N, CA, C and O of each residue as an XYZ file, in Angstrom:
724
protein
N     -20.011      7.082     26.946
C     -19.902      8.496     27.291
C     -18.083      8.607     27.522
O     -17.425      9.573     27.138
N     -17.508      7.403     28.221
C     -16.138      7.338     28.639
C     -15.204      7.123     26.949
O     -13.981      7.181     26.821
N     -16.170      6.889     25.890
C     -15.489      6.248     25.064
C     -14.793      7.728     24.303
O     -13.709      7.931     23.755
N     -16.344      8.860     24.656
C     -16.468      9.677     23.471
C     -15.175     11.061     24.346
O     -14.435     11.819     23.719
N     -15.325     10.957     26.059
C     -13.688     11.380     26.009
C     -12.609     10.974     25.957
O     -11.882     11.868     26.391
N     -12.015     10.100     25.667
C     -10.826      9.550     25.708
C     -10.161     10.592     23.954
O      -9.191     11.279     23.633
N     -11.600     10.013     23.243
C     -11.056     10.135     21.841
C     -10.295     11.273     21.663
O      -9.122     11.526     21.389
N     -11.857     12.214     22.029
C     -11.810     13.865     23.026
C     -10.033     14.524     22.978
O      -9.569     15.460     22.327
N      -9.083     13.150     24.394
C      -8.446     13.843     23.964
C      -7.654     13.096     23.560
O      -6.561     13.653     23.449
N      -7.642     11.464     23.099
C      -6.210     11.628     22.356
C      -6.799     12.346     20.981
O      -5.834     12.503     20.234
N      -7.511     12.638     20.616
C      -7.772     13.832     19.667
C      -6.501     15.053     19.493
O      -5.734     15.349     18.577
N      -6.696     15.478     20.643
C      -6.153     16.708     21.312
C      -5.124     16.401     21.537
O      -4.405     17.379     21.739
N      -4.462     15.152     21.641
C      -2.576     14.992     21.852
C      -2.384     14.948     20.332
O      -2.023     16.068     19.969
N      -2.516     13.809     18.945
C      -2.322     14.079     17.889
C      -2.563     15.697     17.366
O      -2.155     16.137     16.291
N      -3.132     16.275     18.136
C      -3.584     17.786     17.016
C      -1.808     18.651     17.882
O      -0.897     19.189     17.252
N      -1.892     18.491     19.203
C      -0.205     19.137     19.954
C       0.543     18.510     19.227
O       1.200     19.194     18.441
N       0.723     17.142     19.197
C       1.633     16.020     18.677
C       1.839     17.061     17.220
O       2.080     18.205     17.607
N       1.812     16.981     15.845
C       1.375     17.259     14.901
C       1.484     19.224     14.375
O       1.849     19.702     13.300
N       1.018     19.905     15.605
C       1.279     21.614     15.303
C       3.119     21.428     16.054
O       3.986     22.028     15.419
N       3.599     20.605     17.367
C       4.549     20.966     17.319
C       5.623     20.322     16.599
O       6.721     20.817     16.853
N       5.632     19.488     15.881
C       6.383     18.841     14.568
C       6.416     19.935     13.538
O       7.481     19.771     12.943
N       5.938     20.719     13.150
C       5.412     21.569     12.238
C       5.510     22.808     13.193
O       4.424     23.339     13.423
N       6.671     23.401     13.828
C       7.400     24.115     14.063
C       7.730     25.723     13.092
O       7.516     25.687     11.881
N       8.187     26.907     13.668
C       9.313     27.129     13.121
C      10.699     27.500     12.565
O      11.546     26.818     13.142
N      10.932     27.856     12.175
C      12.646     27.610     11.776
C      13.252     28.784     11.877
O      12.869     29.521     10.969
N      14.386     29.521     12.902
C      14.680     30.458     13.282
C      15.803     30.649     11.956
O      16.550     29.764     11.539
N      15.697     32.009     11.446
C      16.274     32.481     10.715
C      17.706     33.794     11.611
O      17.222     34.899     11.854
N      18.669     33.686     11.865
C      19.534     34.552     12.027
C      21.188     34.655     11.197
O      21.488     34.086     10.147
N      21.849     35.317     11.818
C      23.225     35.270     11.034
C      24.082     34.305     10.662
O      24.887     34.164      9.742
N      23.623     33.483     11.859
C      24.668     31.785     11.791
C      24.037     31.386     10.122
O      24.519     31.260      8.996
N      22.510     31.275     10.847
C      22.008     30.742      9.356
C      20.747     30.621      9.155
O      20.022     31.569      9.459
N      20.020     29.073      8.431
C      19.222     28.629      8.732
C      18.256     27.623      9.365
O      18.111     26.712      8.550
N      17.557     27.404     10.435
C      17.210     26.114     10.984
C      18.497     25.315     11.262
O      19.528     25.908     11.579
N      18.455     24.173     11.163
C      20.131     23.501     11.382
C      20.896     23.454     10.871
O      21.838     22.687     11.077
N      20.765     24.592      9.626
C      21.638     24.404      8.517
C      22.755     26.150      8.638
O      22.278     27.278      8.512
N      24.090     25.853      8.876
C      24.670     27.116      9.371
C      25.767     27.604      8.404
O      26.455     26.663      8.008
N      26.328     29.471      7.638
C      26.523     29.241      7.107
C      28.032     28.784      7.627
O      28.316     28.971      8.810
N      29.216     28.043      6.517
C      30.663     27.813      6.294
C      30.309     26.462      6.698
O      31.424     25.954      6.577
N      29.247     25.124      7.255
C      28.977     24.063      7.160
C      29.865     23.498      6.566
O      30.524     24.454      6.157
N      30.556     22.254      6.088
C      31.669     21.181      5.485
C      30.210     20.731      5.024
O      29.208     20.580      5.722
N      30.419     20.513      3.274
C      29.359     19.494      2.380
C      29.579     18.523      3.737
O      29.142     19.030      4.770
N      30.076     17.457      3.847
C      30.414     16.335      4.654
C      29.222     16.679      5.510
O      28.228     15.957      5.442
N      29.246     17.930      6.465
C      27.718     17.790      7.937
C      27.068     18.206      7.445
O      26.460     18.745      8.370
N      26.401     18.565      6.320
C      25.323     19.567      5.044
C      24.736     17.562      5.247
O      23.800     16.887      5.676
N      26.152     17.417      4.552
C      25.175     15.719      3.962
C      24.599     14.626      5.052
O      23.764     13.760      4.792
N      25.396     14.917      6.676
C      25.154     14.413      7.493
C      23.773     14.025      7.767
O      23.232     12.924      7.869
N      23.088     15.961      7.913
C      22.149     16.219      8.684
C      21.115     16.307      7.623
O      19.956     16.529      7.976
N      21.440     16.136      6.165
C      20.390     15.931      5.434
C      19.886     13.944      5.465
O      18.751     13.472      5.534
N      21.046     13.308      5.396
C      20.957     12.005      5.832
C      21.357     11.165      4.273
O      21.241      9.949      4.125
N      21.647     11.742      3.631
C      21.777     11.254      1.968
C      22.989     11.943      1.836
O      23.382     12.684      2.737
N      23.935     11.684      0.282
C      24.089     12.301     -0.308
C      24.711     13.719     -1.222
O      25.624     13.352     -1.961
N      24.552     14.548     -1.282
C      24.634     15.667     -1.772
C      25.462     15.667     -3.685
O      26.667     15.633     -3.933
N      24.346     15.715     -4.669
C      24.745     15.398     -6.379
C      25.402     16.494     -6.076
O      24.361     17.052     -5.731
N      26.397     17.504     -5.850
C      26.821     18.977     -6.946
C      26.928     18.312     -8.171
O      26.922     17.083     -8.242
N      27.062     19.325     -9.498
C      27.926     18.824    -10.722
C      28.585     20.655    -10.729
O      29.088     20.438    -11.832
N      28.675     21.001    -10.665
C      29.337     21.661    -11.004
C      31.226     22.415    -10.096
O      32.288     22.681    -10.659
N      30.791     22.525     -8.391
C      32.027     22.803     -7.353
C      33.041     21.102     -7.514
O      34.232     21.158     -7.206
N      32.444     19.710     -7.998
C      33.218     18.447     -8.042
C      33.872     18.261     -9.302
O      34.304     17.216     -9.789
N      33.883     19.702     -9.867
C      34.688     19.345    -11.871
C      36.686     20.497    -11.084
O      36.880     21.515    -10.420
N      37.512     19.518    -11.702
C      38.851     20.594    -10.388
C      38.528     21.936    -11.618
O      37.918     22.143    -12.667
N      39.364     22.566    -10.680
C      39.180     24.183    -11.016
C      37.848     24.902    -11.474
O      37.869     26.047    -11.925
N      36.603     24.111    -11.323
C      35.689     24.919    -11.421
C      35.141     25.746     -9.875
O      35.184     25.391     -8.697
N      34.591     27.085    -10.615
C      33.916     27.792     -8.818
C      32.906     28.027     -8.982
O      32.399     28.921     -8.304
N      31.971     27.182    -10.175
C      30.618     28.001     -9.977
C      29.784     27.437     -9.135
O      29.661     26.217     -9.029
N      28.862     28.663     -8.179
C      28.395     27.600     -7.209
C      27.753     26.057     -7.798
O      27.739     25.517     -8.905
N      27.176     25.633     -6.245
C      26.015     24.469     -7.312
C      24.525     24.877     -5.942
O      24.842     25.128     -4.779
N      23.558     24.869     -6.231
C      22.065     25.485     -5.329
C      21.849     23.428     -5.370
O      22.658     22.841     -6.089
N      20.988     22.718     -4.746
C      19.921     22.404     -4.387
C      18.732     22.248     -3.995
O      18.890     21.609     -2.955
N      17.656     22.400     -4.126
C      16.548     22.188     -3.610
C      15.813     21.370     -2.375
O      14.674     20.917     -2.481
N      16.528     21.260     -1.334
C      15.797     20.503     -0.313
C      14.787     20.511      0.687
O      14.209     21.449      1.235
N      14.697     19.370      0.807
C      12.820     19.591      1.677
C      13.731     18.573      3.073
O      14.351     17.509      3.078
N      13.390     19.546      4.058
C      14.193     19.720      5.431
C      12.778     19.365      6.241
O      11.851     20.175      6.229
N      12.695     18.231      6.869
C      11.329     17.985      8.210
C       9.907     18.472      7.624
O       8.898     17.931      7.173
N      10.277     19.533      7.825
C       8.722     19.860      6.415
C       9.301     21.538      6.320
O       8.629     22.214      7.099
N      10.287     22.333      5.632
C      11.045     23.121      5.387
C      11.198     22.582      4.256
O      11.308     21.396      3.947
N      11.203     24.067      3.287
C      11.010     23.762      1.453
C      12.875     24.451      1.890
O      12.931     25.419      2.648
N      14.148     23.872      1.364
C      15.249     25.046      1.550
C      16.016     24.799      0.830
O      16.618     23.725      0.818
N      16.196     25.746      0.029
C      17.603     26.002     -1.109
C      19.096     26.580     -0.516
O      19.625     27.615     -0.110
N      19.482     24.600     -0.866
C      21.298     25.627     -0.514
C      22.460     25.586     -1.031
O      22.818     24.521     -1.534
N      23.354     26.728     -1.043
C      24.048     26.668     -2.015
C      24.896     27.013     -1.372
O      25.024     27.801     -0.435
N      26.220     25.640     -2.549
C      27.177     25.261     -2.610
C      28.451     25.901     -2.626
O      28.364     26.470     -3.714
N      30.057     26.335     -1.987
C      30.904     26.807     -3.062
C      32.165     26.236     -2.160
O      32.337     25.591     -1.126
N      33.013     26.937     -3.296
C      34.528     25.711     -2.862
C      35.167     27.498     -2.182
O      35.011     28.501     -2.879
N      35.878     27.574     -0.718
C      36.450     27.843      0.139
C      38.027     27.600      0.345
O      38.268     26.400      0.477
N      38.921     28.250      0.393
C      40.736     27.903      0.912
C      40.283     28.014      2.357
O      39.672     28.655      3.212
N      41.315     26.491      1.903
C      41.393     26.005      3.924
C      43.114     26.165      4.066
O      43.777     26.428      5.069
N      43.417     25.982      3.094
C      45.334     25.718      2.792
C      45.472     26.750      1.310
O      44.661     27.242      0.526
N      46.762     26.744      1.431
C      47.345     27.301      0.264
C      46.992     27.263     -1.281
O      46.916     28.070     -2.207
N      46.708     25.070     -0.950
C      45.921     25.047     -2.546
C      44.584     24.096     -2.726
O      44.144     23.636     -3.780
N      44.047     23.930     -1.336
C      43.451     23.170     -0.719
C      41.818     23.505     -0.633
O      41.341     23.795      0.464
N      41.250     23.473     -1.434
C      39.404     23.751     -1.408
C      39.135     22.829     -0.238
O      39.865     21.909      0.131
N      37.820     23.259      0.367
C      36.600     22.368      0.682
C      35.340     22.480      0.309
O      35.344     23.657     -0.054
N      34.430     22.161      0.164
C      33.193     23.132      0.064
C      32.357     23.388      1.086
O      32.428     23.003      2.254
N      31.524     24.099      0.530
C      30.628     24.579      2.303
C      29.706     25.113      1.536
O      29.532     25.182      0.320
N      29.005     25.570      2.707
C      27.267     26.363      2.404
C      28.033     27.147      2.486
O      29.065     27.214      3.153
N      27.253     28.263      1.322
C      27.370     29.671      1.042
C      26.837     30.503      1.372
O      27.222     31.574      1.840
N      25.016     29.770      0.989
C      23.886     30.763      1.189
C      23.023     29.857      1.574
O      23.160     28.780      0.994
N      21.765     29.941      2.733
C      20.733     29.527      2.354
C      19.053     29.920      2.221
O      18.711     30.979      2.748
N      18.730     29.665      2.008
C      17.608     30.547      1.375
C      16.264     29.692      1.209
O      16.292     28.704      0.477
N      14.928     30.103      1.966
C      13.915     29.775      1.800
C      12.564     30.998      1.685
O      12.625     32.020      2.369
N      11.519     30.767      0.852
C      10.202     30.867      0.627
C       9.413     30.412      1.560
O       8.386     31.088      1.615
N       9.452     29.363      2.494
C       8.690     28.900      2.935
C       8.170     30.070      4.684
O       8.904     30.776      5.376
N       6.344     29.717      4.845
C       6.116     30.591      5.508
C       6.905     29.885      7.211
O       6.815     30.612      8.200
N       7.644     28.431      7.354
C       7.966     28.616      8.506
C       9.013     29.119      8.816
O       9.379     29.148      9.991
N       9.646     29.572      7.929
C      10.544     29.975      8.739
C      10.524     31.878      9.566
O       9.733     32.713      9.126
N      11.212     32.117     10.377
C      11.177     33.925     10.687
C      12.359     34.130     11.729
O      12.629     33.185     12.470
N      12.903     35.025     11.801
C      13.563     35.732     11.916
C      13.647     36.229     14.010
O      12.600     36.527     14.585
N      14.590     36.216     14.539
C      13.873     36.189     15.643
C      13.405     36.993     16.162
O      12.901     36.799     17.268
N      13.396     37.723     15.802
C      12.415     39.024     15.863
C      11.430     39.410     15.904
O      10.783     40.224     16.563
N      11.153     37.969     14.171
C       9.835     37.913     14.012
C       9.799     37.890     12.612
O       8.912     37.263     12.033
N      10.456     38.356     12.150
C      10.229     38.906     10.674
C       9.895     37.545      9.403
O      10.697     36.711      8.982
N       9.008     37.657      9.182
C       8.750     36.227      8.340
C       7.773     36.629      6.850
O       7.348     37.767      6.651
N       7.543     35.489      5.923
C       7.737     35.795      4.479
C       5.810     36.884      4.800
O       4.925     36.860      5.655
N       6.076     37.631      3.544
C       4.487     38.201      3.594
C       4.514     39.918      4.372
O       3.827     40.916      4.157
N       5.540     39.667      5.234
C       6.493     40.719      6.289
C       6.041     42.932      4.914
O       6.179     42.940      3.690
N       5.909     43.311      5.156
C       6.897     44.426      4.560
C       7.716     45.246      5.165
O       7.867     45.563      6.345
N       8.704     45.824      3.250
C       9.776     46.386      3.661
C       9.672     47.378      5.279
O      10.059     46.874      6.334
N       9.366     48.140      5.244
C       9.201     49.319      6.029
C       9.178     48.139      8.094
O       9.152     48.909      9.054
N       9.183     47.322      8.295
C       8.823     46.370      9.380
C       9.866     46.271      9.749
O      10.184     46.383     10.933
N      11.015     45.921      8.360
C      11.837     45.064      8.654
C      12.387     46.413      8.795
O      13.052     46.320      9.826
N      12.546     48.102      8.189
C      13.690     48.671      8.723
C      13.221     49.216     10.374
O      14.189     49.233     11.134
N      12.136     49.574     10.894
C      11.927     49.616     11.945
C      12.895     48.493     12.604
O      14.009     48.469     13.129
N      12.214     47.888     12.397
C      12.519     46.901     13.695
C      13.897     46.013     13.915
O      14.132     45.332     14.913
N      14.710     46.162     12.827
C      16.452     46.747     12.644
C      16.741     47.757     12.449
O      17.515     47.870     11.499
N      16.313     49.143     13.214
C      16.963     50.191     13.788
C      18.371     50.292     14.811
O      18.540     50.201     16.027
N      19.061     50.473     13.904
C      20.665     50.688     14.253
C      21.133     49.546     13.908
O      22.154     49.290     14.546
N      20.742     48.490     12.945
C      21.725     48.066     11.997
C      21.809     47.779     10.666
O      20.868     47.284     10.045
N      23.125     48.120     10.059
C      23.404     48.266      9.350
C      22.792     47.042      7.691
O      23.087     45.912      7.302
N      21.491     48.587      7.031
C      20.348     47.545      6.022
C      21.140     48.618      4.524
O      21.225     49.834      4.352
N      21.466     47.745      3.922
C      21.579     47.742      2.423
C      20.219     47.099      1.424
O      19.803     45.941      1.474
N      19.633     48.338      0.433
C      18.541     48.288     -0.263
C      18.665     48.360     -1.634
O      18.173     49.265     -2.309
N      19.311     47.430     -2.071
C      19.094     47.043     -3.586
C      18.451     46.750     -4.545
O      17.831     45.758     -4.162
N      18.109     46.985     -5.773
C      16.991     46.795     -6.805
C      17.423     45.435     -7.312
O      18.599     45.120     -7.127
N      16.450     44.424     -8.054
C      16.896     43.456     -8.633
C      17.027     43.519    -10.013
O      16.927     44.681    -10.408
N      17.205     42.745    -10.854
C      18.022     43.304    -12.389
C      17.104     41.916    -12.567
O      17.185     40.864    -11.933
N      15.841     42.435    -14.091
C      15.658     41.063    -15.163
C      16.395     40.748    -16.261
O      17.552     41.086    -16.511
N      15.367     39.824    -17.141
C      16.162     39.780    -18.499
C      17.412     39.644    -18.366
O      17.886     40.780    -18.349
N      18.508     38.600    -18.223
C      19.844     38.818    -18.312
C      20.447     39.666    -17.376
O      21.433     40.217    -17.865
N      20.136     40.104    -15.743
C      20.844     41.776    -15.648
C      20.827     42.537    -16.529
O      21.954     43.031    -16.498
N      19.871     43.329    -17.943
C      19.736     44.169    -18.442
C      18.735     44.980    -17.791
O      19.124     46.108    -18.095
N      18.054     45.080    -17.332
C      17.134     46.131    -17.349
C      16.635     45.692    -15.121
O      16.244     44.540    -14.930
N      16.701     46.418    -14.129
C      16.670     47.310    -13.612
C      14.499     46.581    -13.313
O      13.456     46.701    -13.955
N      14.872     45.962    -12.122
C      13.413     45.566    -11.776
C      12.674     46.234    -11.199
O      13.103     46.890    -10.250
N      10.804     46.329    -11.703
C      10.060     48.177    -11.259
C       9.305     47.697     -9.900
O       8.725     48.433     -9.101
N       9.497     45.855     -9.810
C       9.219     45.780     -8.296
C      10.132     44.968     -7.165
O      10.078     45.187     -5.955
N      11.133     43.810     -7.932
C      11.699     43.281     -7.494
C      12.796     44.168     -6.263
O      13.052     45.330     -6.576
N      13.234     43.800     -5.319
C      14.493     44.656     -4.696
C      15.195     43.518     -3.522
O      14.572     42.473     -3.335
N      16.482     43.754     -2.759
C      16.693     42.858     -1.915
C      17.659     43.898     -0.677
O      18.687     44.572     -0.738
N      16.692     43.570      0.353
C      17.185     44.039      1.767
C      18.306     42.960      2.413
O      18.267     41.833      2.906
N      19.323     43.973      2.117
C      20.667     42.897      3.293
C      20.773     43.634      4.375
O      20.745     44.864      4.322
N      20.912     42.939      5.518
C      21.010     43.314      7.003
C      21.967     42.615      7.103
O      22.044     41.466      6.668
N      22.808     43.207      7.682
C      24.203     43.377      8.946
C      24.360     43.603     10.096
O      24.164     44.744     10.515
N      24.844     42.357     11.121
C      25.318     42.793     12.172
C      26.384     43.396     12.412
O      27.141     43.976     11.633
N      26.448     43.240     13.634
C      28.251     43.954     14.155
C      29.032     42.856     13.855
O      29.836     42.828     12.923
N      28.856     42.119     14.481
C      29.801     40.694     14.100
C      31.070     40.383     12.240
O      32.197     40.103     11.832
N      29.036     40.894     11.672
C      30.335     40.417     10.690
C      30.612     39.125     10.019
O      30.538     38.191     10.817
N      30.947     38.726      8.648
C      30.972     37.580      8.773
C      30.152     37.033      7.479
O      30.612     36.594      6.424
N      28.470     37.232      7.978
C      26.990     37.562      7.310
C      26.609     38.198      7.098
O      26.734     39.379      7.420
N      25.660     37.455      6.150
C      23.919     39.056      6.033
C      23.131     37.751      6.214
O      23.406     36.554      6.129
N      22.001     38.498      6.507
C      20.696     38.250      6.402
C      20.249     38.998      4.487
O      20.748     40.000      3.974
N      19.672     38.484      4.152
C      18.895     38.770      2.741
C      17.560     38.469      2.787
O      17.036     37.356      2.728
N      16.903     39.855      2.928
C      15.527     39.456      2.863
C      14.871     40.319      1.046
O      15.070     41.499      0.757
N      14.195     39.394      0.236
C      14.568     39.184     -1.498
C      12.622     39.743     -1.318
O      11.681     39.270     -0.681
N      12.743     40.742     -2.094
C      11.010     41.779     -2.433
C      10.057     41.626     -3.112
O      10.711     41.070     -3.994
N       8.886     41.619     -3.579
C       8.203     41.832     -4.223
C       7.244     43.150     -4.010
O       6.393     42.829     -3.179
N       7.051     44.498     -4.433
C       5.830     45.283     -4.490
C       6.420     45.034     -2.475
O       5.795     44.426     -1.606
N       7.944     45.857     -2.322
C       8.031     45.879     -1.107
C       7.281     44.556      0.633
O       6.989     44.674      1.823
N       7.349     43.353     -0.585
C       6.715     42.561      0.841
C       8.144     41.310      0.426
O       8.972     41.370     -0.483
N       7.931     40.133      1.650
C       8.915     39.754      1.826
C       8.740     38.383      1.136
O       8.063     37.569      1.764
N       9.079     38.122      0.329
C       8.697     36.352     -0.569
C      10.015     35.075     -0.161
O       9.880     33.852     -0.126
N      11.324     35.956      0.124
C      11.730     34.493      1.111
C      12.784     34.756      1.457
O      13.195     35.594      0.655
N      13.277     34.624      1.944
C      14.418     35.140      3.295
C      16.064     34.046      2.971
O      16.164     32.892      2.555
N      17.330     35.242      3.465
C      18.591     33.697      3.406
C      19.188     34.572      3.744
O      18.941     35.776      3.813
N      20.768     33.454      4.182
C      21.092     34.057      4.582
C      22.243     33.425      4.197
O      22.240     32.199      4.091
N      24.017     34.583      3.790
C      24.810     33.816      3.457
C      26.217     34.321      3.437
O      26.294     34.752      4.588
N      27.098     34.496      3.022
C      27.891     34.783      3.568
C      28.448     36.226      3.208
O      28.348     36.509      2.014
N      28.936     37.051      3.914
C      28.732     38.342      3.091
C      29.832     39.328      2.037
O      30.917     39.729      2.457
N      29.488     39.522      1.081
C      29.991     39.915     -0.176
C      31.064     41.042      0.858
O      31.063     41.525      1.991
N      31.854     41.048     -0.310
C      33.481     42.033      0.476
C      33.358     42.616     -0.821
O      33.341     41.827     -1.766
N      33.271     43.790     -1.049
C      33.984     45.254     -2.489
C      35.254     45.891     -1.787
O      35.726     46.426     -0.784
N      35.419     45.494     -2.897
C      36.681     47.167     -2.652
C      36.706     48.231     -3.720
O      37.436     49.214     -3.594
């Protein structure tokens, strides 16, 4: 009888530990989990514990972004890198965007994969929101089901991107805010 109680307690402890290890990852204007927009390539490599293999940005005078898919702890995440000027003719490679379709991510307000567009709009009432249709077939045809909802904060600089299909969130990302003239 005593052994049965001990096994029950042991099972409960193991279950609690597993749940604690597979927690939610926060998405905010700064980034997703430990990945912050603007992090240098070397900082991301240290966080991942391995060197990044970028093919486009390491070529001299090439400005095509590099995207890598990585498993960070239990989170599948895509990381997009770009060059950024730090001085007149000097650049460094930085994290430009992070995005994921994992149900483990959520905003501090509770928006997660599967939520609908109306929930985002009502949750972030008072924020600047821009909704744009996506394009398919090499950007030639406006999608009838996919769009992106861009959420901007007051501090500027970054945006949260909610990728929608049939008005439901299928991925969330954070990136530098594009400025258009």
